[in-house]
MIKOLMI-833869 format. One record per atom (N, C-alpha, C, O): residue in three letters; atom name; residue number from 1; x, y, z. Coordinates in nm, 4 decimals, padded with zeros to 6 digits. Example, Ala and Ser with C-alpha at 12.3 -4.5 7.8 and 13.67 -1.06 7.14 Angstrom:
SESE  rest  atom   nr         X         Y         Z
SESE   Ala     N    1   01.3190  -00.5690   00.7800
SESE   Ala    CA    1   01.2300  -00.4500   00.7800
SESE   Ala     C    1   01.3200  -00.3300   00.7800
SESE   Ala     O    1   01.4236  -00.3319   00.8465
SESE   Ser     N    2   01.2850  -00.2250   00.7080
SESE   Ser    CA    2   01.3670  -00.1060   00.7140
SESE   Ser     C    2   01.2900   00.0030   00.7870
SESE   Ser     O    2   01.3409   00.1138   00.8039
***
This chain:
SESE  rest  atom   nr         X         Y         Z
SESE   Unk     N    1   03.8664  -07.0002   04.7786
SESE   Unk    CA    1   03.7371  -07.0668   04.7645
SESE   Unk     C    1   03.6488  -07.0323   04.8835
SESE   Unk     O    1   03.6958  -07.0281   04.9972
SESE   Unk     N    2   03.5219  -07.0079   04.8575
SESE   Unk    CA    2   03.4288  -06.9748   04.9640
SESE   Unk     C    2   03.3793  -07.1003   05.0328
SESE   Unk     O    2   03.3503  -07.2011   04.9682
SESE   Unk     N    3   03.3701  -07.0931   05.1622
SESE   Unk    CA    3   03.3178  -07.2047   05.2393
SESE   Unk     C    3   03.1660  -07.1932   05.2481
SESE   Unk     O    3   03.1136  -07.0827   05.2627
SESE   Unk     N    4   03.0935  -07.3068   05.2394
SESE   Unk    CA    4   02.9488  -07.3006   05.2573
SESE   Unk     C    4   02.9153  -07.2369   05.3913
SESE   Unk     O    4   02.9776  -07.2671   05.4931
SESE   Unk     N    5   02.8170  -07.1494   05.3900
SESE   Unk    CA    5   02.7741  -07.0868   05.5138
SESE   Unk     C    5   02.8489  -06.9586   05.5468
SESE   Unk     O    5   02.8094  -06.8878   05.6394
SESE   Unk     N    6   02.9565  -06.9259   05.4737
SESE   Unk    CA    6   03.0267  -06.8009   05.5010
SESE   Unk     C    6   02.9391  -06.6853   05.4543
SESE   Unk     O    6   02.8520  -06.7023   05.3690
SESE   Unk     N    7   02.9635  -06.5675   05.5115
SESE   Unk    CA    7   02.8827  -06.4508   05.4748
SESE   Unk     C    7   02.8895  -06.4240   05.3253
SESE   Unk     O    7   02.7878  -06.3926   05.2635
SESE   Unk     N    8   03.0091  -06.4360   05.2660
SESE   Unk    CA    8   03.0231  -06.4101   05.1232
SESE   Unk     C    8   02.9444  -06.5104   05.0403
SESE   Unk     O    8   02.8796  -06.4717   04.9431
SESE   Unk     N    9   02.9486  -06.6386   05.0764
SESE   Unk    CA    9   02.8769  -06.7383   04.9970
SESE   Unk     C    9   02.7262  -06.7226   05.0120
SESE   Unk     O    9   02.6519  -06.7468   04.9169
SESE   Unk     N   10   02.6802  -06.6825   05.1301
SESE   Unk    CA   10   02.5372  -06.6590   05.1511
SESE   Unk     C   10   02.4919  -06.5422   05.0652
SESE   Unk     O   10   02.3903  -06.5515   04.9964
SESE   Unk     N   11   02.5663  -06.4321   05.0683
SESE   Unk    CA   11   02.5293  -06.3154   04.9897
SESE   Unk     C   11   02.5348  -06.3465   04.8414
SESE   Unk     O   11   02.4469  -06.3038   04.7665
SESE   Unk     N   12   02.6367  -06.4205   04.7968
SESE   Unk    CA   12   02.6472  -06.4553   04.6551
SESE   Unk     C   12   02.5330  -06.5474   04.6122
SESE   Unk     O   12   02.4763  -06.5296   04.5044
SESE   Unk     N   13   02.4990  -06.6454   04.6959
SESE   Unk    CA   13   02.3900  -06.7369   04.6630
SESE   Unk     C   13   02.2567  -06.6654   04.6558
SESE   Unk     O   13   02.1774  -06.6892   04.5647
SESE   Unk     N   14   02.2320  -06.5782   04.7512
SESE   Unk    CA   14   02.1077  -06.5027   04.7526
SESE   Unk     C   14   02.1017  -06.4072   04.6334
SESE   Unk     O   14   01.9967  -06.3920   04.5710
SESE   Unk     N   15   02.2134  -06.3435   04.6020
SESE   Unk    CA   15   02.2187  -06.2516   04.4881
SESE   Unk     C   15   02.1968  -06.3266   04.3571
SESE   Unk     O   15   02.1324  -06.2743   04.2661
SESE   Unk     N   16   02.2493  -06.4479   04.3465
SESE   Unk    CA   16   02.2287  -06.5279   04.2266
SESE   Unk     C   16   02.0805  -06.5616   04.2108
SESE   Unk     O   16   02.0266  -06.5585   04.1002
SESE   Unk     N   17   02.0167  -06.5931   04.3205
SESE   Unk    CA   17   01.8755  -06.6307   04.3179
SESE   Unk     C   17   01.7834  -06.5112   04.2921
SESE   Unk     O   17   01.6922  -06.5202   04.2099
SESE   Unk     N   18   01.8065  -06.4002   04.3613
SESE   Unk    CA   18   01.7133  -06.2874   04.3585
SESE   Unk     C   18   01.7633  -06.1651   04.2830
SESE   Unk     O   18   01.6839  -06.0796   04.2439
SESE   Unk     N   19   01.8927  -06.1560   04.2624
SESE   Unk    CA   19   01.9538  -06.0321   04.2136
SESE   Unk     C   19   02.0119  -05.9579   04.3330
SESE   Unk     O   19   01.9589  -05.9671   04.4437
SESE   Unk     N   20   02.1204  -05.8846   04.3113
SESE   Unk    CA   20   02.1931  -05.8221   04.4233
SESE   Unk     C   20   02.1076  -05.7254   04.5047
SESE   Unk     O   20   02.1067  -05.7324   04.6276
SESE   Unk     N   21   02.0363  -05.6359   04.4381
SESE   Unk    CA   21   01.9597  -05.5359   04.5124
SESE   Unk     C   21   01.8432  -05.6005   04.5860
SESE   Unk     O   21   01.8182  -05.5694   04.7024
SESE   Unk     N   22   01.7724  -05.6895   04.5193
SESE   Unk    CA   22   01.6591  -05.7552   04.5837
SESE   Unk     C   22   01.7054  -05.8390   04.7024
SESE   Unk     O   22   01.6377  -05.8439   04.8051
SESE   Unk     N   23   01.8203  -05.9050   04.6889
SESE   Unk    CA   23   01.8772  -05.9823   04.7997
SESE   Unk     C   23   01.9099  -05.8895   04.9167
SESE   Unk     O   23   01.8857  -05.9236   05.0325
SESE   Unk     N   24   01.9647  -05.7728   04.8858
SESE   Unk    CA   24   01.9974  -05.6765   04.9910
SESE   Unk     C   24   01.8711  -05.6276   05.0612
SESE   Unk     O   24   01.8703  -05.6092   05.1830
SESE   Unk     N   25   01.7645  -05.6069   04.9844
SESE   Unk    CA   25   01.6369  -05.5650   05.0435
SESE   Unk     C   25   01.5873  -05.6732   05.1392
SESE   Unk     O   25   01.5488  -05.6425   05.2520
SESE   Unk     N   26   01.5878  -05.7983   05.0960
SESE   Unk    CA   26   01.5410  -05.9070   05.1825
SESE   Unk     C   26   01.6226  -05.9136   05.3104
SESE   Unk     O   26   01.5667  -05.9301   05.4189
SESE   Unk     N   27   01.7534  -05.9011   05.2991
SESE   Unk    CA   27   01.8386  -05.9065   05.4177
SESE   Unk     C   27   01.8109  -05.7898   05.5120
SESE   Unk     O   27   01.8157  -05.8067   05.6339
SESE   Unk     N   28   01.7823  -05.6725   05.4580
SESE   Unk    CA   28   01.7474  -05.5578   05.5425
SESE   Unk     C   28   01.6187  -05.5824   05.6196
SESE   Unk     O   28   01.6033  -05.5371   05.7331
SESE   Unk     N   29   01.5269  -05.6544   05.5570
SESE   Unk    CA   29   01.3931  -05.6682   05.6145
SESE   Unk     C   29   01.3818  -05.7759   05.7208
SESE   Unk     O   29   01.2711  -05.8148   05.7578
SESE   Unk     N   30   01.4946  -05.8245   05.7703
SESE   Unk    CA   30   01.4880  -05.9082   05.8903
SESE   Unk     C   30   01.4449  -05.8207   06.0080
SESE   Unk     O   30   01.3997  -05.8704   06.1111
SESE   Unk     N   31   01.4599  -05.6896   05.9901
SESE   Unk    CA   31   01.4052  -05.5915   06.0832
SESE   Unk     C   31   01.3062  -05.5069   06.0042
SESE   Unk     O   31   01.3363  -05.4635   05.8931
SESE   Unk     N   32   01.1899  -05.4838   06.0605
SESE   Unk    CA   32   01.0848  -05.4078   05.9925
SESE   Unk     C   32   01.1355  -05.2703   05.9523
SESE   Unk     O   32   01.1978  -05.1999   06.0318
SESE   Unk     N   33   01.1078  -05.2329   05.8270
SESE   Unk    CA   33   01.1490  -05.1020   05.7758
SESE   Unk     C   33   01.0419  -05.0481   05.6817
SESE   Unk     O   33   00.9612  -05.1232   05.6269
SESE   Unk     N   34   01.0431  -04.9158   05.6643
SESE   Unk    CA   34   00.9539  -04.8532   05.5671
SESE   Unk     C   34   01.0205  -04.8556   05.4300
SESE   Unk     O   34   01.1403  -04.8810   05.4175
SESE   Unk     N   35   00.9403  -04.8289   05.3284
SESE   Unk    CA   35   00.9945  -04.8200   05.1924
SESE   Unk     C   35   01.1030  -04.7122   05.1855
SESE   Unk     O   35   01.2068  -04.7316   05.1221
SESE   Unk     N   36   01.0787  -04.6003   05.2501
SESE   Unk    CA   36   01.1762  -04.4913   05.2515
SESE   Unk     C   36   01.3062  -04.5349   05.3175
SESE   Unk     O   36   01.4141  -04.5030   05.2677
SESE   Unk     N   37   01.2977  -04.6069   05.4282
SESE   Unk    CA   37   01.4184  -04.6547   05.4965
SESE   Unk     C   37   01.4969  -04.7514   05.4090
SESE   Unk     O   37   01.6199  -04.7460   05.4051
SESE   Unk     N   38   01.4267  -04.8394   05.3392
SESE   Unk    CA   38   01.4934  -04.9326   05.2473
SESE   Unk     C   38   01.5678  -04.8536   05.1398
SESE   Unk     O   38   01.6843  -04.8809   05.1108
SESE   Unk     N   39   01.4995  -04.7559   05.0812
SESE   Unk    CA   39   01.5606  -04.6746   04.9756
SESE   Unk     C   39   01.6845  -04.6017   05.0270
SESE   Unk     O   39   01.7884  -04.6012   04.9611
SESE   Unk     N   40   01.6734  -04.5408   05.1436
SESE   Unk    CA   40   01.7862  -04.4664   05.1988
SESE   Unk     C   40   01.9025  -04.5587   05.2341
SESE   Unk     O   40   02.0179  -04.5270   05.2052
SESE   Unk     N   41   01.8732  -04.6705   05.2952
SESE   Unk    CA   41   01.9779  -04.7652   05.3374
SESE   Unk     C   41   02.0565  -04.8183   05.2182
SESE   Unk     O   41   02.1780  -04.8360   05.2264
SESE   Unk     N   42   01.9873  -04.8437   05.1075
SESE   Unk    CA   42   02.0526  -04.9031   04.9905
SESE   Unk     C   42   02.0899  -04.7996   04.8845
SESE   Unk     O   42   02.1449  -04.8342   04.7800
SESE   Unk     N   43   02.0603  -04.6738   04.9114
SESE   Unk    CA   43   02.0897  -04.5651   04.8179
SESE   Unk     C   43   02.0262  -04.5902   04.6812
SESE   Unk     O   43   02.0910  -04.5809   04.5770
SESE   Unk     N   44   01.8965  -04.6224   04.6861
SESE   Unk    CA   44   01.8170  -04.6415   04.5653
SESE   Unk     C   44   01.6951  -04.5508   04.5753
SESE   Unk     O   44   01.6647  -04.4996   04.6830
SESE   Unk     N   45   01.6256  -04.5308   04.4649
SESE   Unk    CA   45   01.5065  -04.4460   04.4671
SESE   Unk     C   45   01.3923  -04.5156   04.5419
SESE   Unk     O   45   01.3903  -04.6379   04.5554
SESE   Unk     N   46   01.2982  -04.4353   04.5898
SESE   Unk    CA   46   01.1813  -04.4923   04.6575
SESE   Unk     C   46   01.1011  -04.5805   04.5619
SESE   Unk     O   46   01.0474  -04.6836   04.6026
SESE   Unk     N   47   01.0928  -04.5401   04.4351
SESE   Unk    CA   47   01.0177  -04.6217   04.3394
SESE   Unk     C   47   01.0876  -04.7554   04.3165
SESE   Unk     O   47   01.0208  -04.8576   04.3009
SESE   Unk     N   48   01.2191  -04.7563   04.3141
SESE   Unk    CA   48   01.2933  -04.8814   04.2993
SESE   Unk     C   48   01.2733  -04.9698   04.4221
SESE   Unk     O   48   01.2520  -05.0904   04.4094
SESE   Unk     N   49   01.2802  -04.9101   04.5401
SESE   Unk    CA   49   01.2568  -04.9861   04.6635
SESE   Unk     C   49   01.1163  -05.0453   04.6628
SESE   Unk     O   49   01.0965  -05.1591   04.7052
SESE   Unk     N   50   01.0197  -04.9691   04.6151
SESE   Unk    CA   50   00.8826  -05.0161   04.6076
SESE   Unk     C   50   00.8689  -05.1344   04.5113
SESE   Unk     O   50   00.7981  -05.2305   04.5413
SESE   Unk     N   51   00.9354  -05.1280   04.3973
SESE   Unk    CA   51   00.9314  -05.2386   04.3004
SESE   Unk     C   51   00.9947  -05.3652   04.3580
SESE   Unk     O   51   00.9427  -05.4750   04.3386
SESE   Unk     N   52   01.1062  -05.3501   04.4283
SESE   Unk    CA   52   01.1722  -05.4665   04.4883
SESE   Unk     C   52   01.0851  -05.5286   04.5970
SESE   Unk     O   52   01.0742  -05.6509   04.6058
SESE   Unk     N   53   01.0229  -05.4443   04.6799
SESE   Unk    CA   53   00.9366  -05.4996   04.7844
SESE   Unk     C   53   00.8123  -05.5641   04.7234
SESE   Unk     O   53   00.7613  -05.6627   04.7766
SESE   Unk     N   54   00.7639  -05.5099   04.6138
SESE   Unk    CA   54   00.6481  -05.5700   04.5451
SESE   Unk     C   54   00.6816  -05.7118   04.4977
SESE   Unk     O   54   00.6015  -05.8038   04.5145
SESE   Unk     N   55   00.7995  -05.7286   04.4388
SESE   Unk    CA   55   00.8407  -05.8609   04.3900
SESE   Unk     C   55   00.8623  -05.9579   04.5061
SESE   Unk     O   55   00.8230  -06.0743   04.4973
SESE   Unk     N   56   00.9239  -05.9115   04.6139
SESE   Unk    CA   56   00.9462  -05.9980   04.7305
SESE   Unk     C   56   00.8139  -06.0359   04.7965
SESE   Unk     O   56   00.7979  -06.1483   04.8442
SESE   Unk     N   57   00.7191  -05.9421   04.7990
SESE   Unk    CA   57   00.5862  -05.9706   04.8543
SESE   Unk     C   57   00.5129  -06.0729   04.7679
SESE   Unk     O   57   00.4466  -06.1623   04.8204
SESE   Unk     N   58   00.5245  -06.0602   04.6358
SESE   Unk    CA   58   00.4599  -06.1557   04.5447
SESE   Unk     C   58   00.5169  -06.2963   04.5631
SESE   Unk     O   58   00.4463  -06.3954   04.5443
SESE   Unk     N   59   00.6436  -06.3044   04.5994
SESE   Unk    CA   59   00.7079  -06.4345   04.6254
SESE   Unk     C   59   00.6832  -06.4821   04.7689
SESE   Unk     O   59   00.7307  -06.5883   04.8090
SESE   Unk     N   60   00.6087  -06.4025   04.8453
SESE   Unk    CA   60   00.5749  -06.4314   04.9851
SESE   Unk     C   60   00.6971  -06.4349   05.0768
SESE   Unk     O   60   00.6970  -06.5031   05.1793
SESE   Unk     N   61   00.8006  -06.3613   05.0392
SESE   Unk    CA   61   00.9216  -06.3539   05.1211
SESE   Unk     C   61   00.9142  -06.2407   05.2224
SESE   Unk     O   61   00.9863  -06.2412   05.3221
SESE   Unk     N   62   00.8266  -06.1431   05.1968
SESE   Unk    CA   62   00.8028  -06.0344   05.2920
SESE   Unk     C   62   00.6541  -06.0085   05.3015
SESE   Unk     O   62   00.5765  -06.0476   05.2144
SESE   Unk     N   63   00.6159  -05.9418   05.4093
SESE   Unk    CA   63   00.4781  -05.8941   05.4228
SESE   Unk     C   63   00.4841  -05.7423   05.4352
SESE   Unk     O   63   00.5865  -05.6853   05.4728
SESE   Unk     N   64   00.3735  -05.6791   05.4033
SESE   Unk    CA   64   00.3677  -05.5336   05.3986
SESE   Unk     C   64   00.2369  -05.4873   05.4612
SESE   Unk     O   64   00.1327  -05.5506   05.4440
SESE   Unk     N   65   00.2436  -05.3769   05.5336
SESE   Unk    CA   65   00.1199  -05.3134   05.5789
SESE   Unk     C   65   00.1371  -05.1626   05.5777
SESE   Unk     O   65   00.2475  -05.1100   05.5913
SESE   Unk     N   66   00.0260  -05.0958   05.5613
SESE   Unk    CA   66   00.0244  -04.9496   05.5541
SESE   Unk     C   66  -00.0216  -04.8943   05.6884
SESE   Unk     O   66  -00.1153  -04.9448   05.7503
SESE   Unk     N   67   00.0476  -04.7884   05.7317
SESE   Unk    CA   67   00.0125  -04.7162   05.8538
SESE   Unk     C   67   00.0095  -04.5683   05.8177
SESE   Unk     O   67   00.1103  -04.4983   05.8274
SESE   Unk     N   68  -00.1082  -04.5221   05.7759
SESE   Unk    CA   68  -00.1181  -04.3855   05.7261
SESE   Unk     C   68  -00.0426  -04.3738   05.5945
SESE   Unk     O   68  -00.0713  -04.4469   05.4996
SESE   Unk     N   69   00.0539  -04.2823   05.5882
SESE   Unk    CA   69   00.1333  -04.2661   05.4669
SESE   Unk     C   69   00.2540  -04.3590   05.4627
SESE   Unk     O   69   00.3192  -04.3713   05.3590
SESE   Unk     N   70   00.2842  -04.4242   05.5743
SESE   Unk    CA   70   00.3997  -04.5135   05.5800
SESE   Unk     C   70   00.3623  -04.6537   05.5339
SESE   Unk     O   70   00.2539  -04.7036   05.5641
SESE   Unk     N   71   00.4533  -04.7163   05.4605
SESE   Unk    CA   71   00.4366  -04.8557   05.4194
SESE   Unk     C   71   00.5504  -04.9345   05.4828
SESE   Unk     O   71   00.6677  -04.9105   05.4541
SESE   Unk     N   72   00.5146  -05.0281   05.5686
SESE   Unk    CA   72   00.6117  -05.1075   05.6435
SESE   Unk     C   72   00.6279  -05.2450   05.5804
SESE   Unk     O   72   00.5317  -05.3032   05.5303
SESE   Unk     N   73   00.7505  -05.2964   05.5834
SESE   Unk    CA   73   00.7821  -05.4270   05.5267
SESE   Unk     C   73   00.8652  -05.5063   05.6273
SESE   Unk     O   73   00.9423  -05.4492   05.7044
SESE   Unk     N   74   00.8484  -05.6385   05.6255
SESE   Unk    CA   74   00.9291  -05.7275   05.7103
SESE   Unk     C   74   00.9294  -05.8668   05.6487
SESE   Unk     O   74   00.8371  -05.9038   05.5760
SESE   Unk     N   75   01.0334  -05.9432   05.6783
SESE   Unk    CA   75   01.0438  -06.0813   05.6306
SESE   Unk     C   75   00.9284  -06.1655   05.6837
SESE   Unk     O   75   00.8836  -06.1477   05.7970
SESE   Unk     N   76   00.8820  -06.2557   05.6018
SESE   Unk    CA   76   00.7863  -06.3575   05.6459
SESE   Unk     C   76   00.8685  -06.4775   05.6956
SESE   Unk     O   76   00.9913  -06.4782   05.6870
SESE   Unk     N   77   00.7990  -06.5768   05.7466
SESE   Unk    CA   77   00.8678  -06.6990   05.7875
SESE   Unk     C   77   00.9432  -06.7607   05.6695
SESE   Unk     O   77   01.0542  -06.8112   05.6857
SESE   Unk     N   78   00.8823  -06.7562   05.5511
SESE   Unk    CA   78   00.9483  -06.8094   05.4319
SESE   Unk     C   78   01.0754  -06.7308   05.3998
SESE   Unk     O   78   01.1773  -06.7893   05.3630
SESE   Unk     N   79   01.0691  -06.5990   05.4138
SESE   Unk    CA   79   01.1873  -06.5153   05.3911
SESE   Unk     C   79   01.2991  -06.5492   05.4886
SESE   Unk     O   79   01.4152  -06.5618   05.4495
SESE   Unk     N   80   01.2632  -06.5641   05.6164
SESE   Unk    CA   80   01.3625  -06.6038   05.7167
SESE   Unk     C   80   01.4194  -06.7416   05.6844
SESE   Unk     O   80   01.5401  -06.7636   05.6950
SESE   Unk     N   81   01.3325  -06.8339   05.6451
SESE   Unk    CA   81   01.3789  -06.9688   05.6111
SESE   Unk     C   81   01.4762  -06.9663   05.4944
SESE   Unk     O   81   01.5759  -07.0386   05.4953
SESE   Unk     N   82   01.4485  -06.8841   05.3943
SESE   Unk    CA   82   01.5387  -06.8721   05.2808
SESE   Unk     C   82   01.6741  -06.8197   05.3267
SESE   Unk     O   82   01.7778  -06.8746   05.2897
SESE   Unk     N   83   01.6735  -06.7148   05.4061
SESE   Unk    CA   83   01.7997  -06.6596   05.4567
SESE   Unk     C   83   01.8738  -06.7608   05.5433
SESE   Unk     O   83   01.9958  -06.7739   05.5333
SESE   Unk     N   84   01.8012  -06.8318   05.6275
SESE   Unk    CA   84   01.8643  -06.9312   05.7154
SESE   Unk     C   84   01.9146  -07.0509   05.6358
SESE   Unk     O   84   02.0216  -07.1048   05.6641
SESE   Unk     N   85   01.8369  -07.0923   05.5360
SESE   Unk    CA   85   01.8758  -07.2079   05.4552
SESE   Unk     C   85   01.9996  -07.1832   05.3724
SESE   Unk     O   85   02.0792  -07.2743   05.3498
SESE   Unk     N   86   02.0161  -07.0606   05.3271
SESE   Unk    CA   86   02.1348  -07.0281   05.2491
SESE   Unk     C   86   02.2588  -07.0206   05.3358
SESE   Unk     O   86   02.3704  -07.0337   05.2856
SESE   Unk     N   87   02.2405  -06.9996   05.4658
SESE   Unk    CA   87   02.3568  -06.9917   05.5525
SESE   Unk     C   87   02.3899  -07.1266   05.6163
SESE   Unk     O   87   02.4932  -07.1409   05.6818
SESE   Unk     N   88   02.3026  -07.2249   05.5974
SESE   Unk    CA   88   02.3266  -07.3569   05.6542
SESE   Unk     C   88   02.4297  -07.4316   05.5720
SESE   Unk     O   88   02.4387  -07.4135   05.4506
SESE   Unk     N   89   02.5066  -07.5149   05.6381
SESE   Unk    CA   89   02.6035  -07.5984   05.5682
SESE   Unk     C   89   02.5287  -07.7133   05.5032
SESE   Unk     O   89   02.4575  -07.7873   05.5710
SESE   Unk     N   90   02.5441  -07.7290   05.3721
SESE   Unk    CA   90   02.4711  -07.8370   05.3051
SESE   Unk     C   90   02.5256  -07.9732   05.3465
SESE   Unk     O   90   02.6417  -07.9853   05.3857
SESE   Unk     N   91   02.4405  -08.0760   05.3376
SESE   Unk    CA   91   02.4891  -08.2107   05.3701
SESE   Unk     C   91   02.5924  -08.2540   05.2672
SESE   Unk     O   91   02.5943  -08.2032   05.1551
SESE   Unk     N   92   02.6781  -08.3479   05.3052
SESE   Unk    CA   92   02.7799  -08.3940   05.2088
SESE   Unk     C   92   02.7134  -08.4644   05.0912
SESE   Unk     O   92   02.6071  -08.5250   05.1049
SESE   Unk     N   93   02.7778  -08.4551   04.9766
SESE   Unk    CA   93   02.7283  -08.5217   04.8565
SESE   Unk     C   93   02.7550  -08.6706   04.8683
SESE   Unk     O   93   02.8672  -08.7131   04.8959
SESE   Unk     N   94   02.6506  -08.7493   04.8472
SESE   Unk    CA   94   02.6661  -08.8952   04.8517
SESE   Unk     C   94   02.6368  -08.9502   04.7136
SESE   Unk     O   94   02.5290  -08.9262   04.6591
SESE   Unk     N   95   02.7308  -09.0236   04.6563
SESE   Unk    CA   95   02.7085  -09.0793   04.5219
SESE   Unk     C   95   02.5998  -09.1848   04.5192
SESE   Unk     O   95   02.5702  -09.2403   04.4133
***
């Protein structure tokens, strides 16, 4: 059984909420990365990385800015809060 707050339970919870690849993208973006870096790190196409970042940006979990031909992405405060909240131990259930 997984313990609340363990790495496996955090990854499983995030994957359940966002989907495995999108969850992996969000976790990568705790450090600023380009679309190309996201694609290479996760071994997905650049167009797929772009679609995932578009969805995360629409949910306000990441922010994006363009620097010439490069498109940079990073977690927003909400994205960090989501990642931190999933790793927190939930309070005990009280009937």
